[in-house]
C-alpha positions as CSV (number, residue, x, y, z in Angstrom):
1,X,0.0,0.0,0.0
2,X,1.6,3.3,-1.2
3,X,0.5,5.7,1.5
4,X,2.0,8.7,-0.4
5,X,-0.4,8.1,-3.3
6,X,-3.1,10.7,-3.3
7,X,-5.8,8.2,-4.4
8,X,-4.9,5.8,-1.7
9,X,-5.0,8.6,1.0
10,X,-8.4,9.7,-0.2
11,X,-9.7,6.1,-0.2
12,X,-8.5,5.5,3.3
13,X,-10.0,8.7,4.6
14,X,-13.3,8.0,2.9
15,X,-13.4,4.4,4.2
16,X,-13.1,5.6,7.8
17,X,-15.2,8.7,7.4
18,X,-12.3,11.0,8.1
19,X,-10.9,14.3,6.8
20,X,-7.7,16.3,7.5
21,X,-8.2,18.5,10.6
22,X,-6.5,21.9,10.7
23,X,-6.5,21.7,14.5
24,X,-4.1,18.8,14.4
25,X,-2.0,20.3,11.6
26,X,-2.8,17.4,9.3
27,X,-1.1,17.7,5.9
28,X,-0.4,14.2,4.4
29,X,2.9,13.8,2.5
30,X,2.2,12.8,-1.1
31,X,5.7,13.0,-2.6
32,X,7.8,9.8,-2.6
33,X,11.0,11.7,-3.4
34,X,10.7,13.8,-0.2
35,X,9.8,10.8,1.8
36,X,12.9,9.0,0.7
37,X,15.1,12.1,1.3
38,X,13.9,12.3,4.9
39,X,14.8,8.7,5.5
40,X,18.1,9.1,3.7
41,X,19.1,12.1,5.9
42,X,18.1,10.4,9.1
43,X,20.9,7.9,8.3
44,X,19.0,5.0,10.0
45,X,20.8,1.9,11.3
46,X,19.3,-1.4,12.2
47,X,20.0,-0.7,15.9
48,X,18.3,2.7,15.9
49,X,15.4,3.5,18.2
50,X,13.2,6.2,16.5
51,X,10.5,8.5,17.9
52,X,8.1,9.9,15.4
53,X,5.5,12.7,16.0
54,X,2.3,12.9,14.0
55,X,2.4,9.8,11.8
56,X,-0.9,10.7,10.0
57,X,-1.7,7.6,8.0
58,X,1.7,6.0,8.6
59,X,3.6,6.9,5.4
60,X,6.8,7.8,7.1
61,X,6.4,5.3,9.9
62,X,6.5,2.4,7.5
63,X,9.8,3.6,6.0
64,X,11.3,4.1,9.4
65,X,10.2,0.6,10.6
66,X,11.9,-0.9,7.5
67,X,15.2,0.6,8.4
68,X,15.3,0.9,12.2
69,X,15.2,-1.4,15.2
70,X,12.0,0.1,16.6
71,X,9.7,3.1,16.1
72,X,7.6,4.8,18.7
73,X,5.1,7.0,17.0
74,X,2.9,9.6,18.8
75,X,-0.5,10.5,17.4
76,X,-2.8,12.9,19.1
77,X,-5.8,12.4,16.9
78,X,-7.7,9.3,18.3
79,X,-9.6,8.9,15.1
80,X,-6.4,7.8,13.3
81,X,-5.6,5.0,15.8
82,X,-7.6,2.2,14.0
83,X,-6.3,3.5,10.6
84,X,-2.7,3.2,11.8
85,X,-3.2,-0.2,13.3
86,X,-4.4,-1.3,9.9
87,X,-1.8,0.4,7.7
88,X,1.1,-0.6,9.9
89,X,-0.2,-4.1,10.7
90,X,2.7,-5.8,8.9
91,X,5.3,-4.2,11.1
92,X,5.9,-5.7,14.6
93,X,8.6,-3.1,15.5
94,X,6.2,-0.2,15.8
95,X,4.5,1.1,19.0
96,X,1.6,3.4,18.4
97,X,0.7,5.8,21.2
98,X,-2.4,8.0,21.3
99,X,-0.6,10.8,23.1
100,X,0.1,14.5,23.0
101,X,3.8,14.8,22.0
102,X,4.2,17.9,24.1
103,X,3.5,15.8,27.2
104,X,5.8,13.1,26.2
105,X,8.9,12.3,28.3
106,X,11.6,10.3,26.5
107,X,12.9,7.5,28.5
108,X,15.3,6.1,25.9
109,X,19.0,7.0,26.4
110,X,19.8,6.9,22.7
111,X,17.4,7.5,19.9
112,X,16.6,9.7,16.9
113,X,13.6,11.9,16.2
114,X,12.3,11.7,12.6
115,X,8.9,13.4,11.9
116,X,6.7,15.5,9.8
117,X,5.9,18.0,12.6
118,X,2.6,19.8,12.7
119,X,3.4,23.5,12.1
120,X,1.6,24.7,15.2
121,X,3.8,22.9,17.7
122,X,7.2,23.1,15.9
123,X,9.0,25.3,18.3
124,X,7.8,23.9,21.6
125,X,8.3,20.3,20.3
126,X,11.9,20.9,19.3
127,X,12.6,22.6,22.6
128,X,11.0,19.7,24.5
129,X,13.5,17.2,22.9
130,X,16.5,19.5,23.2
131,X,15.9,20.4,26.8
132,X,14.9,17.0,28.2
133,X,17.4,14.9,30.2
134,X,17.5,12.2,27.5
135,X,18.1,14.0,24.3
136,X,18.0,12.4,20.8
137,X,21.3,12.1,18.9
138,X,19.6,13.8,16.0
139,X,16.4,15.3,14.8
140,X,15.4,15.1,11.1
141,X,12.1,16.9,10.7
142,X,9.8,18.4,8.1
143,X,8.8,21.9,9.3
144,X,7.5,25.2,7.9
145,X,10.2,26.7,5.6
146,X,10.2,30.0,7.4
147,X,10.8,28.3,10.8
148,X,13.6,26.2,9.4
149,X,15.3,29.3,8.0
150,X,15.0,31.1,11.4
151,X,16.4,28.1,13.3
152,X,19.5,28.1,11.0
153,X,20.4,31.7,11.5
154,X,23.7,32.5,13.3
155,X,25.2,35.7,14.6
156,X,24.9,38.6,13.6
157,X,21.3,37.6,12.8
158,X,20.6,35.2,15.7
159,X,17.1,34.9,17.1
160,X,15.8,33.3,20.3
161,X,14.6,30.4,18.2
162,X,18.0,29.8,16.6
163,X,19.8,30.2,19.9
164,X,17.5,27.7,21.5
165,X,18.8,25.2,19.0
166,X,22.4,26.3,18.7
167,X,23.2,25.8,22.4
168,X,22.4,22.1,22.0
169,X,23.3,21.2,18.4
170,X,24.1,22.1,14.8
171,X,21.2,22.8,12.5
172,X,21.0,22.6,8.8
173,X,18.3,23.2,6.2
174,X,18.5,20.1,3.9
175,X,15.9,20.9,1.3
176,X,12.9,23.1,0.6
177,X,9.6,21.3,0.1
178,X,6.7,22.9,-1.9
179,X,3.2,23.1,-0.5
180,X,2.1,20.8,-3.4
181,X,3.9,17.9,-1.8
182,X,1.1,17.6,0.7
183,X,-2.6,16.9,0.8
184,X,-4.3,19.1,1.6
185,X,-1.7,21.6,0.5
186,X,-0.8,24.1,3.3
187,X,-0.6,27.8,2.6
188,X,3.2,27.9,3.1
189,X,6.2,25.9,1.9
190,X,8.1,23.5,4.1
191,X,11.7,22.3,4.5
192,X,13.6,19.3,5.8
193,X,15.6,20.4,8.8
194,X,18.2,18.4,10.5
195,X,19.7,19.1,14.0
196,X,22.7,17.1,15.1
197,X,22.8,17.1,18.9
198,X,26.1,17.8,20.5
199,X,27.3,14.8,22.6
200,X,29.5,15.2,25.8
201,X,32.6,14.3,23.8
202,X,32.0,17.2,21.3
203,X,34.0,20.4,21.9
204,X,30.8,22.4,21.4
205,X,28.8,20.5,24.0
206,X,27.2,22.6,26.8
207,X,25.6,20.9,29.7
208,X,21.8,21.4,29.9
209,X,21.8,23.4,33.1
210,X,24.3,26.0,31.7
211,X,22.5,26.0,28.3
212,X,19.2,26.9,30.1
213,X,21.0,29.7,31.9
214,X,22.1,31.1,28.5
215,X,18.5,30.9,27.2
216,X,17.1,32.6,30.3
217,X,19.5,35.5,29.9
218,X,19.0,35.7,26.1
219,X,15.2,35.9,26.5
220,X,15.7,38.9,28.7
221,X,18.0,40.6,26.1
222,X,15.8,39.6,23.1
223,X,12.7,41.0,24.8
224,X,13.9,44.4,23.6
225,X,15.9,43.2,20.6
226,X,16.6,46.6,19.1
227,X,18.0,47.9,22.4
228,X,21.7,47.7,23.3
229,X,22.9,45.1,25.7
230,X,23.8,47.9,28.2
231,X,20.0,48.7,28.4
232,X,18.7,45.1,28.6
233,X,21.4,43.3,30.7
234,X,22.2,46.0,33.2
235,X,23.2,43.5,35.8
236,X,25.9,42.1,33.4
237,X,27.7,45.3,32.4
238,X,30.8,44.5,34.5
239,X,30.9,40.9,33.2
240,X,30.5,42.0,29.6
241,X,33.3,44.5,30.0
242,X,35.4,41.9,31.6
243,X,35.1,39.4,28.7
244,X,35.3,42.1,26.0
245,X,31.7,42.4,24.8
246,X,30.9,45.9,23.6
247,X,27.9,47.2,25.6
248,X,26.5,48.9,22.5
249,X,26.0,45.6,20.8
250,X,22.6,43.9,20.3
251,X,21.7,40.4,21.3
252,X,21.4,39.0,17.8
253,X,25.2,39.7,17.2
254,X,26.5,37.5,20.1
255,X,28.0,34.1,19.4
256,X,27.4,31.0,21.5
257,X,30.9,31.4,23.0
258,X,30.1,35.0,24.1
259,X,26.8,34.0,25.7
260,X,28.7,31.2,27.5
261,X,31.2,33.7,28.8
262,X,28.3,35.6,30.5
263,X,27.1,32.6,32.5
264,X,30.4,30.9,33.3
């Protein structure tokens, strides 16, 4: 069963009396090339544990199960549970959970996240996995193009969103994906985004407690983005002077190393 085939998707939805719900951010992938690219970039091994969010009808889930040891997929829409149990019935290495991904607590010590993420939860979902005690080794996700572009920004154009990712890993926009690759077609284009999470042995690794200190400080500075650091981080003037950060600079221009120097 080719779950990226538009006729197949429509037939499944009609059979179960279903339709794509905007509330759940449901846009089903109908492009085989993009599906294969996501799987390729995830670099799956037969020993990999995978967490997927928003499986829809199971199009990506099937491909993940073919290449990984086990897939745990989280679907909030209870209507899709009987559909998934049917479309994924041939795969014994899949666990389907009817659960809100934003309330999920990863218990695996080593795993990858691969998913077509609903647009409306992209930022909080990425933050959940990056800030949890048990982080994935990588995240390969299909997200809104504009969000992917913002996440990949570095100084001097840093944003809170890009900083939230950069303190934990290296982000890369792999490929743009047009709205026509989905059914129903969203109003915006998407992109495949990959985040390689820094491991303790990596020279860029920052422990979670310290990373969260950076983010707390950065949110204060970015709350008035166009103001100079001397006006937003008044309690840190001496520290900025000590480490050589010009007080007239703005938060988007600071590197991770400079943010780190303020909380060390």
